[in-house]
C-alpha positions as CSV (number, residue, x, y, z in Angstrom):
1,M,147.0,126.3,76.9
2,S,149.2,126.1,80.0
3,P,150.5,122.9,81.2
4,A,148.8,123.4,84.5
5,L,145.4,124.2,82.8
6,T,146.0,121.1,80.5
7,L,146.7,119.0,83.7
8,A,143.6,120.2,85.8
9,R,141.4,119.5,82.8
10,G,142.6,116.1,82.4
11,R,142.1,115.4,86.0
12,G,138.6,116.6,85.8
13,L,138.0,114.3,82.9
14,A,139.4,111.6,84.7
15,S,137.4,112.3,87.7
16,R,134.2,112.5,85.6
17,G,135.0,109.1,83.9
18,G,135.6,107.6,87.1
19,R,132.3,108.7,88.4
20,R,130.4,107.6,85.5
21,A,132.2,104.1,85.7
22,A,131.3,104.0,89.7
23,A,127.6,105.0,88.7
24,G,127.6,102.2,86.3
25,A,128.8,99.7,88.5
26,A,126.2,100.5,91.0
27,F,123.4,100.0,88.3
28,L,124.8,96.8,87.5
29,V,124.8,95.6,91.1
30,L,121.3,96.7,91.5
31,G,120.4,95.0,88.3
32,L,122.2,91.6,89.3
33,V,120.3,91.9,92.8
34,L,116.7,92.6,90.9
35,A,117.3,89.7,88.5
36,T,118.3,87.2,91.2
37,L,115.4,88.2,93.5
38,P,112.9,85.4,92.4
39,T,115.2,82.7,93.0
40,F,115.2,83.2,96.8
41,A,112.0,85.2,97.3
42,S,108.5,84.0,98.1
43,D,105.8,84.5,95.5
44,Y,104.4,87.3,97.5
45,T,107.7,89.2,97.6
46,V,108.0,88.6,93.7
47,L,104.6,90.0,93.1
48,V,105.4,93.2,95.2
49,G,108.6,93.5,93.5
50,Y,106.5,93.2,89.9
51,R,104.5,96.0,91.3
52,V,107.5,98.1,92.3
53,L,109.0,97.8,88.7
54,E,105.8,98.6,87.2
55,Y,105.1,101.6,88.8
56,A,108.9,102.7,88.5
57,A,108.7,102.2,84.8
58,L,105.6,104.5,84.7
59,A,107.2,107.0,86.9
60,Q,110.3,107.0,84.7
61,A,108.1,108.0,81.7
62,W,106.2,110.7,83.7
63,N,109.6,111.9,85.0
64,L,110.6,112.5,81.5
65,L,107.8,114.9,80.8
66,A,107.3,116.7,84.1
67,G,111.0,116.3,85.6
68,Y,112.8,117.3,82.6
69,G,110.3,119.0,80.3
70,G,108.1,120.7,82.8
71,L,104.8,119.1,81.2
72,V,102.8,118.0,84.3
73,S,100.3,115.6,82.6
74,L,97.6,114.0,84.5
75,G,96.2,111.8,81.6
76,S,98.7,109.0,82.5
77,A,95.5,106.5,82.8
78,A,94.3,107.4,79.0
79,F,97.8,105.6,77.9
80,I,97.7,103.0,80.2
81,G,94.1,101.9,79.2
82,I,95.0,102.4,75.6
83,G,97.9,99.8,76.0
84,S,95.5,97.4,77.8
85,Y,92.7,97.3,75.3
86,A,95.4,97.2,72.4
87,T,97.0,94.2,74.0
88,A,93.7,92.6,74.6
89,E,92.5,93.2,70.7
90,I,96.0,92.0,69.4
91,T,96.1,88.8,71.3
92,I,92.4,87.8,71.1
93,H,92.0,88.4,67.2
94,S,95.4,87.5,66.0
95,G,96.9,85.3,68.7
96,V,100.2,87.3,68.7
97,P,102.4,86.5,71.9
98,L,102.5,89.0,74.8
99,V,105.8,90.7,74.1
100,P,104.9,91.9,70.3
101,A,101.6,92.7,71.7
102,M,103.0,95.1,74.1
103,L,105.1,96.4,71.4
104,G,101.9,97.2,69.6
105,S,100.1,98.5,72.5
106,G,103.2,101.1,73.0
107,A,102.9,102.1,69.4
108,A,99.1,102.5,70.0
109,A,99.5,104.6,72.9
110,A,102.1,106.8,71.1
111,A,99.9,107.2,68.1
112,F,97.1,108.6,70.3
113,A,99.5,110.8,71.9
114,V,100.4,112.1,68.5
115,I,96.8,112.8,67.9
116,V,95.8,114.7,70.8
117,S,99.0,116.6,71.0
118,V,97.7,119.4,68.6
119,P,95.0,120.6,70.9
120,L,96.7,119.8,74.3
121,F,99.9,121.8,73.4
122,R,98.1,124.8,73.0
123,L,97.6,124.6,76.7
124,R,100.2,125.6,79.1
125,G,101.0,125.1,82.7
126,L,97.9,124.3,84.9
127,Y,95.7,124.6,81.9
128,F,97.7,121.4,80.3
129,A,97.3,119.4,83.3
130,I,93.7,120.0,83.6
131,G,93.3,119.3,79.8
132,T,95.2,116.0,80.3
133,L,93.0,115.1,83.1
134,T,89.9,115.8,81.5
135,L,91.0,113.6,78.3
136,A,91.7,110.7,80.3
137,E,88.3,110.9,82.2
138,A,86.6,111.6,78.8
139,L,88.1,108.6,77.3
140,R,87.1,106.5,80.4
141,I,83.5,107.7,80.1
142,W,83.4,106.9,76.3
143,M,84.7,103.4,76.8
144,V,82.1,102.6,79.4
145,N,79.2,103.6,77.4
146,W,80.7,102.4,74.0
147,N,79.9,98.6,73.3
148,G,82.7,98.4,70.7
149,F,85.2,96.9,73.0
150,G,82.8,95.1,75.6
151,G,81.5,98.4,77.2
152,A,81.4,98.4,81.0
153,S,81.7,94.5,81.0
154,G,85.3,94.7,79.3
155,Q,86.9,91.8,77.7
156,F,88.8,88.7,78.7
157,L,92.0,87.7,77.1
158,T,92.2,84.1,75.8
159,D,95.8,83.4,76.5
160,T,97.0,82.1,79.6
161,A,98.3,84.5,82.2
162,P,101.9,84.8,82.4
163,G,103.2,83.4,85.8
164,N,104.7,85.3,88.7
165,H,108.3,84.8,87.7
166,E,107.6,85.6,84.0
167,I,105.6,88.8,84.7
168,Y,108.3,90.0,87.2
169,Y,111.1,89.5,84.6
170,L,108.9,91.2,82.0
171,S,108.3,94.1,84.2
172,L,112.2,94.4,84.9
173,V,112.8,94.5,81.3
174,V,110.4,97.2,80.8
175,L,111.7,99.3,83.8
176,A,115.3,98.8,82.3
177,L,114.3,99.7,78.9
178,A,112.3,103.1,79.9
179,T,115.5,104.0,82.1
180,A,117.7,103.7,79.1
181,L,115.3,105.6,77.2
182,V,115.4,108.4,79.4
183,A,119.1,108.5,80.1
184,G,119.7,108.3,76.3
185,V,117.3,111.0,75.7
186,L,119.0,113.4,78.3
187,R,122.4,113.0,76.1
188,T,120.6,114.1,73.0
189,R,119.6,117.5,71.5
190,L,115.9,116.5,72.6
191,G,117.2,116.1,76.4
192,V,118.5,119.8,76.1
193,G,115.5,121.0,74.4
194,L,113.1,119.5,77.0
195,R,115.1,121.3,79.8
196,A,115.1,124.7,77.8
197,V,111.2,124.1,77.5
198,R,110.9,123.3,81.1
199,D,112.9,126.5,82.2
200,N,111.4,129.0,79.8
201,E,109.4,127.8,76.7
202,D,109.0,131.3,75.1
203,V,112.7,132.1,75.3
204,A,113.5,128.5,73.9
205,Q,111.1,129.3,70.9
206,E,112.6,132.6,70.5
207,M,116.2,130.9,70.3
208,G,115.0,128.7,67.4
209,L,114.0,125.7,69.3
210,S,110.9,123.7,67.8
211,T,108.9,123.3,71.1
212,F,106.1,121.9,69.6
213,R,108.1,119.1,68.1
214,T,110.5,118.7,71.3
215,K,107.4,118.3,73.5
216,L,105.7,116.0,71.0
217,W,108.8,113.4,71.2
218,A,108.7,113.5,74.8
219,F,105.0,113.0,74.9
220,A,105.0,110.2,72.3
221,L,108.0,108.4,74.1
222,A,106.5,108.6,77.5
223,A,103.0,107.4,76.2
224,S,104.7,104.4,74.6
225,V,106.1,103.2,77.8
226,M,102.9,103.7,79.5
227,G,101.0,101.8,76.8
228,A,103.3,99.0,77.3
229,V,102.8,98.8,81.0
230,G,99.1,98.8,80.3
231,G,99.5,95.9,77.9
232,M,101.6,93.9,80.5
233,Q,98.8,94.8,83.3
234,A,96.1,93.3,81.0
235,A,98.0,90.1,80.5
236,R,98.5,89.9,84.3
237,L,95.0,90.1,85.0
238,S,93.7,88.2,81.9
239,A,90.7,90.6,81.9
240,I,90.3,94.5,81.3
241,E,87.3,96.8,81.9
242,P,87.3,100.6,81.6
243,Y,86.8,101.3,85.1
244,G,90.1,99.6,86.0
245,A,92.0,100.4,82.8
246,F,91.5,104.1,83.0
247,N,91.3,104.4,86.4
248,L,92.2,107.8,87.8
249,Q,94.4,106.0,90.6
250,W,97.0,105.2,88.0
251,T,98.1,109.0,87.5
252,I,97.6,109.5,91.3
253,D,100.0,106.9,92.2
254,I,102.5,107.7,89.3
255,V,102.6,111.4,90.4
256,N,102.7,110.5,94.0
257,I,106.0,108.0,93.2
258,A,107.7,110.3,90.9
259,I,107.6,113.4,93.4
260,V,108.3,111.3,96.7
261,G,111.4,109.5,94.7
262,G,112.7,112.8,93.2
263,L,111.8,114.6,89.9
264,G,114.4,115.1,87.4
265,T,116.8,111.9,88.7
266,I,117.3,108.7,87.3
267,A,117.0,106.6,90.2
268,G,114.0,108.5,91.9
269,P,111.2,106.7,90.2
270,L,112.6,103.3,91.3
271,A,113.4,104.6,94.8
272,G,110.0,106.3,95.0
273,A,108.1,103.1,93.8
274,A,109.9,101.0,96.2
275,F,108.9,103.4,99.0
276,V,105.4,104.1,98.3
277,I,104.4,100.3,97.1
278,I,106.1,98.8,100.3
279,L,104.5,101.2,102.6
280,G,101.0,100.6,100.9
281,E,101.7,96.7,101.6
282,L,102.6,97.4,105.2
283,L,99.3,99.3,105.7
284,A,97.1,97.3,103.5
285,D,94.9,96.4,106.5
286,Y,94.5,100.1,107.5
287,P,93.5,101.8,104.3
288,E,92.2,105.1,106.0
289,L,95.6,105.3,107.8
290,H,97.3,104.5,104.4
291,V,95.7,107.5,102.7
292,A,96.4,109.6,105.5
293,I,100.2,108.8,106.0
294,T,100.6,108.8,102.3
295,G,99.1,112.4,101.9
296,A,101.2,113.5,105.0
297,I,104.4,112.3,103.3
298,L,103.8,113.6,99.9
299,I,103.0,117.3,101.6
300,A,106.2,116.8,103.8
301,V,108.4,116.0,100.6
302,I,106.9,119.0,98.6
303,R,107.4,121.4,101.7
304,F,110.9,120.2,103.4
305,A,112.5,117.9,100.6
306,P,111.5,119.4,97.2
307,R,114.3,117.1,95.5
308,G,112.3,114.1,96.8
309,L,113.9,111.2,99.0
310,W,116.3,110.1,96.9
311,G,117.7,113.7,96.0
312,T,117.6,114.8,99.5
313,L,119.4,111.5,100.4
314,A,122.2,112.5,98.0
315,G,123.1,115.8,99.9
316,A,123.2,113.8,103.3
317,G,126.2,111.6,102.6
318,L,125.4,108.9,100.2
319,P,128.6,107.2,98.7
320,A,129.8,108.9,95.5
321,P,128.3,106.5,93.1
322,L,124.8,106.8,94.6
323,R,125.3,110.5,94.7
324,L,125.8,110.6,91.1
325,L,122.7,108.8,90.5
326,A,120.7,111.0,92.7
327,R,122.1,114.2,91.3
328,R,119.2,116.2,89.5
329,R,120.1,116.2,85.7
330,G,119.5,119.8,84.4
């Protein structure tokens, strides 16, 4: 290798390392801001922040499926609901603290994802999306009519609900873990396989990739995050019932946030959650107007900014560290 080529390669590696360091510094600053927010913000702001972090974690999990794997799932409510009921059952019958109960909820949701993956993965594209939506709705109807977990009346959690600051920090930890999970997966063979499935599943399978196993891992990991968030939500409300736990609105909000923020980007779910949740709070007294504006924004983003708000801002002159975070992965 010539000295000039060696020098150019060294400069490229140094530049890449500098960009990664800058991106890490940007994440660190953002983490410090979020960690110190409850110390100077009002209780209302803390609760809004909790909702932003909660939905950002859910959108991050969905982003792993749809943004990187091309698996457009509309069954998020099923895993959230399973997580809620699992936390309730664990805390009511065994008295386990909230955090271990949430871990159990994530495991229960992941196990359910593994069970239903065999029939669901026989479907592709639109049929897969409709299949997951049907699964979530069927599960909701079954929980309403079956008295094993309280039926339509639901259950009440016996433990004391966590306070505003406690639930905020818990949601921050869940978001941090979900983000680290997605970022870690993208650096592994699983991440490469997911992008291959997204681009062309048939070709990926012909090249020797186990597409079923790849999709199964992503499906189970995303379900575990959603189940943990469902458990956190159940603890926050201290009560669960199938109409809320398996509500289709969960899925609608998650998809909306992920698309508006930017599919296939690490920071997109957080940006989308902040935008959508804060907009909803500002228009809380005008529900009809809120629905109309949200729908118009979603259509505009899909038509004119397919990379989402965060990805579009990256091309409009964000500082270098933020451009790195906004860049589409794969």
